[in-house]
N, C-alpha and C positions, 0 to 999 in steps of 0.2 A: 959536466959537459964542458969541453974545451972550447976556446974561442973560435977555432976553425970549424968545429962541428956546428956550433951555433950559427955561424956565418953561412955555412952550407944549407942549414935548415931554413934560414931566412931568404936566401937567394934562389935556391932550387925551384920553388914553385913558380917564381917569376920567369926563370930560364925555361922551364918546361912549358909554360903558357906561351912565351915568345916562340918557342920551337913549334908549338901547335899552330899558331897563327902563320908562321913561315910555311909550314907544311900545307896548310890550306891554300896559302897564296901561290904555291907551285902548281896547283891544279888548274887546268885549262877551263873546266866547268865545275867549280866547287859546288857541293850540295847546298842549296839554300831554299828556304820556303818560298812559296808564292805569296808575296805580301799583299794583304787585301786593301792596302791604302798607299798612297803616294809617299815616297821617301822612306819606305819601310827598310830598305837596304841601309840608309843613313842611320836610322834608329839602331840597327843591328851593329853598325860600326861604333856608334856612341856607347852602346852597352858593352861591347867587347873591350873598349878602351877604358871604360869605367872600372871594369874588373881588373884590367891591367894596372890601373892607377892604385887600387887597393893593394895589389901584390907588390907594386914598386914602393909604396909607402912602407910596407912591411919590410921589404928587402933593404930599404935605405937606413934601417937601424944599424947597419954595418958601418955607415959613415961616421967619422969622428963627432960630428954634431947631430947624430941621428937619434937622440933620446926623446927629444920633443916631437910630438906629432906635427905641430905647425912647421917646424924646421925641416921636416921630411917632405912636405907637400911640393915645394918648388922643384927640388931635384927629381921628384916622381913625375910631376908634370912635364918637365923637360925630357925625361927619358921617354915618356909616352909619345911626345911630339916628334922626337927624333926617330924612335922606332917606327911610328906611323909613316913618316916621310920615307924611310928606307924601304918599308914594306910596299908603298906605292911605287917607288922607283924599281924595286924588284919585279913588280907585276908588269912593268912596261916590257920586260924581256920574256915574259911568259906567254906563249901563243894562246890566243883567245882571251887574254886579260888586257887591261889598260891601266895606265897611271891616271888616276882621277883626283884632282886637287880637292874636290868636294868630299870624297871619301876621307881625305886627310883632315879636312875641316871638321867633319863629323867625329873623327877620332879624337881631335883636340877638344871639342865640345863635351864629349863624354868624359874625358880625363878631367877637364876643368870643373864640370858639374859634380863629378864624384869628389874632387878636392874641396869643393864648397860644402857638400853634404857631409863628408867624413867627420870633420870636427863636431858637427852638430849630432851625428849618429853615434859618435864615440862615447857618449854618456850612457849608452845602452850596453850592458855588460858583454854580450856576445861580440859586438863590434869592437869594443875596447880590447877584449882579449885577442881578437884577430890581428889588430894593428899595434897592440901592446902600447897603448898611450902612455906618454910620460909627461913630466911637468913642463 
């Protein structure tokens, strides 16, 4: 496998996931469950960005310092925070949507929580294979 092919295979899932979030953000009334508890929407944001963090950590292997899992966590968190901020800004311009700083905070909490959990879960073989842990 060539370096370009490997880079594409690492980055493409993150790009597709970001495109999905962007597409959902363009909807005036996106489909969402009726949450049976307060802050269910924030939990959904946190979960979505926890998934994004895992994909960003995986994609960060293309960076020069990207072999160590721990070295990929900060760039992945920053990516999630910046993408979340731009997503909220984008929603400001979508009729029926709003720019909510608390949604962005929930995005960040999900990314940071996933970053905290990932090194602990990476000892489990399926997670280690997903993020290709390094030394």
